C-alpha positions as CSV (number, residue, x, y, z in Angstrom):
1,M,-80.5,162.1,-74.4
2,N,-82.4,161.5,-77.7
3,Y,-79.4,159.5,-78.9
4,F,-79.6,157.3,-75.8
5,R,-83.2,156.6,-76.4
6,S,-82.7,155.7,-80.1
7,V,-80.2,152.9,-79.2
8,L,-81.6,151.8,-75.9
9,F,-82.5,148.1,-75.9
10,S,-85.2,148.8,-73.3
11,S,-87.0,151.5,-75.4
12,T,-90.2,151.2,-77.4
13,I,-88.5,152.3,-80.6
14,F,-86.1,149.4,-80.3
15,L,-88.5,146.8,-79.1
16,V,-91.4,147.7,-81.4
17,W,-89.7,148.9,-84.6
18,F,-85.9,148.3,-84.9
19,L,-85.6,144.7,-83.5
20,P,-88.7,143.2,-85.3
21,I,-87.8,144.8,-88.6
22,F,-84.1,143.7,-88.3
23,L,-84.9,140.1,-87.3
24,I,-87.4,139.7,-90.1
25,A,-84.9,140.9,-92.6
26,Y,-82.1,138.8,-91.1
27,L,-84.1,135.6,-91.0
28,A,-85.5,136.2,-94.6
29,V,-82.2,136.8,-96.4
30,P,-80.2,133.9,-97.8
31,K,-77.2,132.6,-95.8
32,G,-74.7,134.5,-98.0
33,F,-76.3,137.8,-97.1
34,K,-76.7,137.4,-93.4
35,N,-73.3,139.1,-92.5
36,A,-74.2,142.0,-94.8
37,T,-77.6,142.3,-93.1
38,A,-76.1,142.1,-89.6
39,L,-73.5,144.8,-90.5
40,L,-76.0,147.1,-92.1
41,G,-78.3,146.8,-89.1
42,S,-75.4,147.4,-86.7
43,L,-74.3,150.6,-88.6
44,V,-77.9,151.9,-88.7
45,F,-78.3,151.1,-84.9
46,Y,-75.1,153.0,-84.1
47,A,-75.6,155.9,-86.5
48,W,-79.2,156.6,-85.6
49,G,-78.6,159.6,-83.4
50,A,-75.0,160.6,-84.2
51,P,-73.9,159.5,-87.7
52,I,-70.5,161.4,-87.4
53,F,-69.5,158.9,-84.7
54,C,-70.3,156.1,-87.1
55,G,-67.7,157.6,-89.5
56,V,-65.1,157.5,-86.7
57,L,-65.9,153.8,-86.1
58,I,-65.7,152.9,-89.8
59,A,-62.5,154.9,-90.4
60,S,-60.6,153.6,-87.4
61,A,-61.6,150.0,-88.2
62,G,-60.3,150.5,-91.7
63,L,-56.9,151.7,-90.4
64,D,-56.7,148.7,-88.0
65,Y,-57.5,146.3,-90.8
66,I,-54.9,147.8,-93.2
67,I,-52.2,147.6,-90.5
68,S,-53.2,144.1,-89.5
69,L,-52.5,142.9,-93.0
70,R,-48.9,143.9,-92.6
71,I,-48.2,142.4,-89.2
72,G,-47.8,138.7,-88.5
73,K,-46.6,136.5,-85.8
74,G,-43.8,138.4,-84.1
75,K,-43.3,140.7,-87.1
76,S,-43.7,144.5,-87.5
77,K,-43.7,145.5,-83.8
78,M,-43.5,149.2,-84.8
79,L,-46.6,148.9,-86.9
80,L,-48.3,147.2,-83.9
81,F,-47.3,150.0,-81.6
82,T,-48.5,152.6,-84.2
83,A,-51.9,150.9,-84.5
84,V,-52.4,150.5,-80.8
85,G,-51.1,154.1,-80.2
86,V,-53.7,155.4,-82.7
87,N,-56.5,153.6,-80.9
88,V,-55.3,154.8,-77.5
89,A,-54.9,158.3,-78.8
90,T,-58.4,158.3,-80.2
91,L,-59.8,157.1,-76.9
92,F,-57.8,159.8,-75.1
93,V,-59.0,162.6,-77.3
94,F,-62.7,161.7,-77.1
95,K,-62.8,160.5,-73.5
96,Y,-60.1,162.4,-71.5
97,F,-59.3,165.6,-73.4
98,N,-62.0,167.5,-71.6
99,F,-60.9,166.1,-68.2
100,F,-57.3,167.1,-68.6
101,I,-58.1,170.6,-70.0
102,D,-60.5,171.2,-67.1
103,N,-57.8,170.3,-64.6
104,A,-55.3,172.4,-66.4
105,Q,-57.7,175.4,-66.2
106,V,-58.0,174.9,-62.4
107,I,-54.3,174.8,-62.0
108,A,-53.7,177.8,-64.2
109,S,-56.4,179.9,-62.4
110,S,-54.9,178.9,-59.0
111,I,-51.6,180.5,-59.9
112,G,-53.1,183.6,-61.6
113,F,-53.0,182.6,-65.2
114,S,-56.0,182.7,-67.6
115,F,-56.9,179.8,-69.7
116,P,-58.4,180.1,-73.2
117,A,-62.0,178.8,-73.7
118,Y,-62.3,175.6,-75.7
119,M,-65.1,173.6,-77.2
120,E,-65.9,170.4,-75.4
121,I,-65.5,167.1,-77.3
122,A,-68.6,164.8,-77.3
123,L,-68.0,161.2,-76.2
124,P,-69.0,158.5,-78.8
125,L,-71.1,155.8,-77.3
126,G,-69.2,152.6,-76.5
127,I,-65.8,153.9,-77.5
128,S,-64.1,152.3,-74.4
129,F,-65.6,148.9,-75.4
130,F,-64.9,148.8,-79.1
131,T,-61.4,150.3,-78.6
132,F,-60.4,147.4,-76.4
133,Q,-61.8,145.0,-78.9
134,K,-59.8,146.6,-81.7
135,I,-56.6,146.5,-79.6
136,S,-57.1,142.8,-78.7
137,Y,-57.5,142.0,-82.4
138,L,-54.2,143.7,-83.3
139,V,-52.3,142.2,-80.4
140,D,-53.6,138.7,-81.0
141,V,-52.8,138.9,-84.8
142,Y,-49.3,140.0,-83.9
143,R,-48.9,137.2,-81.3
144,G,-50.2,134.6,-83.7
145,D,-53.1,133.9,-81.3
146,A,-55.8,134.9,-83.9
147,E,-56.1,134.6,-87.7
148,K,-56.5,137.8,-89.6
149,A,-60.0,138.7,-90.7
150,D,-60.9,137.4,-94.2
151,S,-62.0,140.9,-95.3
152,Y,-62.4,144.4,-94.0
153,W,-66.2,143.8,-93.9
154,D,-65.7,140.8,-91.6
155,Y,-63.5,142.8,-89.3
156,L,-66.0,145.7,-89.3
157,L,-68.8,143.3,-88.4
158,Y,-66.7,142.1,-85.5
159,V,-66.2,145.6,-84.2
160,A,-69.7,147.0,-84.9
161,L,-71.9,144.0,-84.2
162,F,-74.7,145.9,-82.5
163,P,-75.7,143.6,-79.6
164,Q,-72.4,144.1,-77.8
165,L,-71.2,147.4,-79.5
166,I,-72.3,149.9,-76.8
167,A,-71.5,148.2,-73.5
168,G,-70.0,144.8,-74.1
169,P,-69.3,142.1,-73.3
170,I,-65.8,142.7,-74.7
171,V,-65.4,140.0,-77.4
172,R,-62.1,138.9,-78.8
173,F,-61.8,138.2,-82.6
174,K,-60.6,134.6,-82.0
175,E,-63.7,133.9,-80.0
176,I,-66.0,134.9,-82.8
177,A,-64.0,134.5,-86.1
178,H,-65.4,131.1,-87.0
179,Q,-68.9,132.3,-86.3
180,I,-68.5,135.2,-88.7
181,R,-67.4,132.8,-91.4
182,D,-70.1,130.2,-90.7
183,R,-72.6,129.9,-87.9
184,S,-74.8,127.3,-89.5
185,E,-74.6,125.1,-86.4
186,N,-75.9,127.9,-84.3
187,E,-78.8,128.7,-86.6
188,T,-81.3,126.5,-84.8
189,W,-84.7,127.5,-83.5
190,V,-83.8,126.1,-80.1
191,L,-80.9,128.6,-79.8
192,K,-83.0,131.4,-81.3
193,L,-85.7,130.8,-78.7
194,A,-83.1,130.5,-75.9
195,G,-81.8,133.9,-77.1
196,F,-85.3,135.4,-77.0
197,Q,-85.7,134.1,-73.4
198,R,-82.3,135.5,-72.4
199,F,-83.1,138.8,-73.9
200,A,-86.4,138.9,-72.0
201,L,-84.6,138.1,-68.8
202,G,-82.3,141.1,-69.3
203,L,-85.2,143.3,-70.2
204,V,-87.0,142.4,-67.0
205,K,-83.8,143.1,-65.0
206,K,-83.4,146.5,-66.6
207,V,-87.0,147.8,-66.7
208,L,-88.6,146.2,-63.6
209,I,-85.6,146.2,-61.3
210,A,-82.7,148.4,-62.3
211,D,-84.7,151.4,-63.4
212,V,-86.9,151.3,-60.2
213,L,-83.8,151.1,-58.0
214,G,-82.2,153.9,-60.1
215,Q,-85.0,156.3,-59.0
216,L,-84.2,155.4,-55.3
217,A,-80.4,155.9,-55.9
218,D,-80.9,159.2,-57.7
219,H,-83.1,160.5,-54.9
220,A,-80.5,159.6,-52.3
221,F,-77.5,161.0,-54.1
222,A,-79.2,164.2,-54.8
223,A,-80.3,164.8,-51.2
224,E,-78.6,167.4,-49.0
225,E,-79.2,165.4,-45.8
226,L,-79.9,161.8,-45.3
227,G,-78.5,160.3,-42.1
228,M,-76.9,156.9,-41.8
229,L,-79.9,154.6,-42.4
230,N,-81.3,156.5,-45.3
231,A,-77.9,156.9,-46.9
232,L,-77.4,153.1,-46.5
233,V,-80.7,152.4,-48.2
234,G,-79.8,154.7,-51.1
235,L,-76.4,153.1,-51.5
236,L,-78.0,149.6,-51.5
237,G,-80.3,150.9,-54.2
238,F,-77.4,151.9,-56.4
239,T,-75.4,148.8,-55.5
240,F,-78.1,146.6,-57.0
241,Q,-79.1,149.0,-59.7
242,I,-75.7,148.9,-61.3
243,Y,-75.5,145.1,-61.1
244,F,-78.9,144.6,-62.6
245,D,-78.5,147.4,-65.1
246,F,-75.1,146.2,-66.4
247,S,-75.8,142.4,-66.2
248,A,-79.2,143.1,-67.9
249,Y,-77.3,144.7,-70.9
250,S,-75.0,141.6,-71.1
251,D,-78.1,139.3,-70.9
252,M,-79.8,141.2,-73.7
253,A,-76.6,141.3,-75.8
254,I,-76.0,137.5,-75.4
255,G,-79.7,136.9,-76.2
256,L,-79.6,139.0,-79.3
257,G,-76.4,137.3,-80.4
258,L,-78.1,133.9,-80.0
259,M,-81.0,135.0,-82.1
260,M,-78.5,135.9,-84.9
261,G,-76.4,132.7,-84.4
262,F,-73.6,134.3,-82.4
263,K,-72.5,132.9,-79.1
264,L,-71.0,135.8,-77.0
265,P,-69.1,135.3,-73.8
266,E,-70.6,135.6,-70.4
267,N,-69.8,138.7,-68.5
268,F,-71.2,138.2,-64.9
269,D,-71.2,135.2,-62.6
270,W,-73.2,136.4,-59.6
271,P,-70.4,138.7,-58.2
272,Y,-72.1,139.8,-55.0
273,A,-71.7,136.3,-53.7
274,A,-68.0,136.6,-54.1
275,F,-65.6,135.7,-51.3
276,G,-62.8,138.2,-51.4
277,F,-61.9,140.9,-54.0
278,R,-60.0,138.4,-56.3
279,S,-63.1,136.3,-56.4
280,F,-65.2,139.4,-57.1
281,W,-63.2,140.4,-60.1
282,R,-63.4,136.9,-61.5
283,K,-67.2,137.3,-61.4
284,W,-67.8,141.0,-62.2
285,H,-67.4,142.3,-65.8
286,M,-65.4,139.2,-66.6
287,T,-64.5,140.1,-70.1
288,L,-62.9,143.4,-68.9
289,S,-61.0,141.6,-66.1
290,A,-59.7,139.0,-68.6
291,W,-58.7,141.8,-71.0
292,M,-56.8,143.7,-68.4
293,R,-55.1,140.5,-67.3
294,D,-54.0,139.4,-70.8
295,Y,-53.2,142.7,-72.4
296,L,-51.9,144.7,-69.5
297,Y,-51.1,142.8,-66.4
298,F,-49.2,139.9,-68.1
299,P,-47.2,142.2,-70.5
300,L,-46.2,144.3,-67.4
301,G,-44.7,141.2,-65.9
302,G,-47.6,139.7,-64.0
303,N,-46.5,138.1,-60.8
304,V,-43.2,136.5,-62.0
305,D,-40.8,139.3,-60.9
306,G,-41.3,139.4,-57.2
307,K,-43.8,140.8,-54.7
308,A,-43.0,144.5,-55.2
309,K,-43.4,144.4,-59.0
310,T,-46.5,142.3,-58.7
311,I,-48.1,144.9,-56.4
312,R,-47.0,147.6,-58.8
313,N,-48.6,145.8,-61.8
314,L,-51.8,145.2,-59.9
315,W,-52.0,148.9,-59.0
316,I,-51.3,150.0,-62.5
317,V,-54.1,147.7,-63.8
318,F,-56.6,149.0,-61.3
319,L,-55.7,152.7,-61.7
320,L,-56.1,152.3,-65.5
321,S,-59.3,150.3,-64.9
322,G,-60.7,153.2,-62.9
323,L,-59.7,155.7,-65.7
324,W,-61.2,153.4,-68.3
325,H,-64.6,153.8,-66.6
326,G,-64.5,157.5,-66.8
327,A,-62.5,160.7,-66.9
328,S,-62.9,161.7,-63.2
329,W,-60.9,161.6,-60.0
330,N,-63.7,159.6,-58.5
331,F,-63.0,156.8,-60.9
332,V,-59.3,157.0,-60.1
333,I,-60.1,156.6,-56.4
334,W,-62.5,153.8,-57.2
335,G,-59.6,152.0,-59.0
336,I,-57.2,152.6,-56.0
337,W,-59.9,151.3,-53.6
338,H,-60.1,148.0,-55.6
339,G,-56.3,147.8,-56.1
340,F,-55.7,148.2,-52.4
341,F,-58.2,145.5,-51.4
342,I,-57.2,143.0,-54.1
343,T,-53.6,143.4,-52.9
344,L,-54.7,142.9,-49.3
345,D,-56.6,139.8,-50.4
346,K,-53.7,138.4,-52.4
347,Y,-51.0,138.8,-49.8
348,T,-52.7,138.6,-46.4
349,N,-55.6,136.3,-47.0
350,F,-57.6,139.0,-45.2
351,F,-61.0,137.6,-46.3
352,K,-60.0,133.9,-45.8
353,R,-59.3,134.5,-42.2
354,H,-63.0,134.6,-41.5
355,N,-65.7,132.0,-42.0
356,P,-67.4,132.2,-45.5
357,W,-70.4,134.2,-44.2
358,V,-68.2,136.9,-42.6
359,G,-65.8,137.0,-45.5
360,G,-68.6,137.3,-48.0
361,L,-70.3,140.0,-46.0
362,L,-67.0,141.9,-45.7
363,T,-66.4,141.6,-49.4
364,F,-69.9,142.8,-50.3
365,G,-69.8,145.7,-47.8
366,L,-66.5,147.0,-49.1
367,V,-67.6,146.7,-52.7
368,M,-70.8,148.5,-51.8
369,L,-68.8,151.4,-50.3
370,S,-66.7,151.6,-53.4
371,W,-69.8,152.4,-55.4
372,V,-70.0,155.8,-53.6
373,W,-67.0,156.9,-55.6
374,F,-68.5,155.4,-58.8
375,R,-72.0,157.0,-58.4
376,A,-71.1,160.5,-57.0
377,E,-70.7,163.2,-59.6
378,T,-67.7,164.9,-57.9
379,L,-65.1,164.2,-55.3
380,G,-67.0,166.6,-52.9
381,D,-70.3,164.7,-53.5
382,A,-68.6,161.4,-52.6
383,L,-67.1,162.8,-49.4
384,H,-70.5,164.3,-48.5
385,Y,-72.2,160.9,-49.0
386,F,-69.6,159.2,-46.8
387,G,-70.3,161.8,-44.2
388,E,-74.0,161.0,-44.4
389,L,-73.2,157.3,-43.9
390,L,-71.5,158.3,-40.7
391,S,-74.3,160.6,-39.4
392,Y,-75.8,158.0,-37.1
393,D,-77.5,160.6,-34.9
394,R,-79.4,162.3,-37.7
395,M,-82.9,161.4,-38.9
396,T,-84.3,163.0,-42.0
397,D,-87.4,162.7,-44.1
398,F,-86.5,160.3,-47.0
399,E,-89.4,158.5,-48.6
400,V,-88.9,155.1,-50.1
401,S,-92.0,153.8,-51.9
402,S,-93.4,150.4,-51.2
403,R,-92.5,149.4,-54.8
404,Q,-88.9,150.4,-54.2
405,W,-88.8,148.4,-51.0
406,F,-90.3,145.4,-52.8
407,T,-87.9,145.7,-55.8
408,L,-84.9,146.0,-53.5
409,A,-86.0,142.8,-51.7
410,I,-86.3,141.0,-55.0
411,A,-82.9,142.3,-56.2
412,I,-81.2,141.2,-53.0
413,T,-82.8,137.8,-53.2
414,F,-82.0,137.2,-56.8
415,A,-78.4,138.4,-56.4
416,F,-77.7,135.8,-53.7
417,L,-79.6,132.8,-55.0
418,P,-77.9,129.4,-54.7
419,P,-75.9,128.6,-57.8
420,T,-78.2,125.8,-59.0
421,L,-81.2,128.2,-59.1
422,H,-79.5,131.2,-60.7
423,D,-77.9,129.0,-63.4
424,A,-81.4,127.7,-64.2
425,A,-82.6,131.2,-64.5
426,R,-80.3,132.1,-67.4
427,H,-79.4,128.8,-69.1
428,Y,-81.7,126.8,-71.3
429,H,-79.7,123.8,-72.5
430,G,-81.4,120.5,-72.3
431,D,-85.0,121.9,-72.3
432,D,-87.5,119.6,-74.0
433,G,-90.0,121.1,-76.4
434,R,-92.7,121.6,-73.9
435,R,-90.5,123.5,-71.4
436,L,-89.0,125.5,-74.2
437,A,-92.4,126.5,-75.4
438,M,-93.6,127.4,-71.8
439,K,-90.4,129.5,-71.2
440,T,-90.9,131.3,-74.5
441,I,-94.6,132.2,-73.7
442,V,-93.6,133.4,-70.3
443,S,-90.8,135.5,-71.8
444,F,-93.2,137.0,-74.3
445,L,-95.5,138.0,-71.5
446,F,-92.7,139.6,-69.6
447,I,-91.8,141.6,-72.6
448,L,-95.4,142.8,-72.9
449,L,-95.3,143.7,-69.2
450,C,-92.1,145.7,-69.7
451,L,-93.6,147.5,-72.7
452,G,-96.5,148.5,-70.5
453,Q,-94.1,149.9,-68.0
454,L,-92.2,151.8,-70.7
455,A,-95.5,153.2,-72.0
456,V,-96.0,155.1,-68.7
457,S,-92.4,156.0,-67.9
458,D,-89.4,156.5,-70.1
459,G,-86.6,154.0,-69.7
460,Q,-83.3,155.2,-68.3
461,P,-80.1,154.9,-70.3
462,F,-77.8,152.0,-69.3
463,I,-75.2,153.2,-66.8
464,Y,-72.3,151.9,-68.9
465,F,-73.4,153.8,-71.9
466,R,-71.3,156.8,-70.7
467,F,-68.2,154.7,-70.6
């Protein structure tokens, strides 16, 4: 937990110490030293609580870079397979070894065999995210879709850039290579202030909305008895917690990137207003969806080899997407859930058979139910919670504070705002000097408000830190 706090964007140590010191140093150094400053700051950020994992990151990036020098457009496929295999194997060992050994122990004990004790392997923060970035670089260099990094240090900066290192968005090298070489055109005070405002928006979403709803969700999922209405309120709490928590991190990452001159890709496009599961996945965690499409779905054959193979490819993608989120059977079922409904959406027009309001509510309801698998700790816990959702004749004591009710109402309203309003909330292009100054002052006041909240209650780790 101490490591979480040391790298948490919404922590006093980051907001009061790390970020101001880093930004002052970054703005003060000459242009030729900005990449070195960004890299040093990123490595300090990642190594703060667990330096051994920083060694894993540096060593694996070094191997990637050496191999990338020997692969070119359509050449050295075996080297590509080797490099990708090493990255997948590293991810497997750190993320899934404990899961498979635990299941092997259960199987062995069920048939009367003993299983030796073993030491559990700790999970490096952000390994799922930076592993996917590293794989995309290798594949793009092999395909000829991206130039090779000019140096190992440039490649390491791409992998380790701290705003997006822990929980995305997943950035492809070809999207950022020119910015690593020269981002003079982005080094304007207008963009830096826009980044500050975007960071403040994410901080508000995290501290004042997601963390409050997280307390509601934690209470509900820890309760023995709830009844239908209370279980529904608890599930709504988690549904909006995970959206505001994860989108807050993306907002803060994009904002930090802008303050440094980097333009990172968007990761959310108001997904709970989606109409159908295909629409949802074009709006939720967009960089993961695009990665799965380009580096897994299309290489498997996409939708060009007939209906049966297309369905097979979709299910493989969503099964692996579930496992990518965590080493648990609950995540596998979560992936199956989404694979089933996206297949239904694609081939039956299930959601389009209804008017937009009904189709949208169906999409939101089914997505919300899928979060039970995502939030519950075990398969038994998930089934228990579904049972509570069906306990319509049971009333239990379950207190929801007035602040939690108010925060839930704000979250629901903000999540379903009309497009013109929610775009204005996160984009700052075209602002004149007066509006830019006013937004900056308001953003600063919001940050002070969040610091006040953090002074009386510790911030919670971002949900996606464990992935």
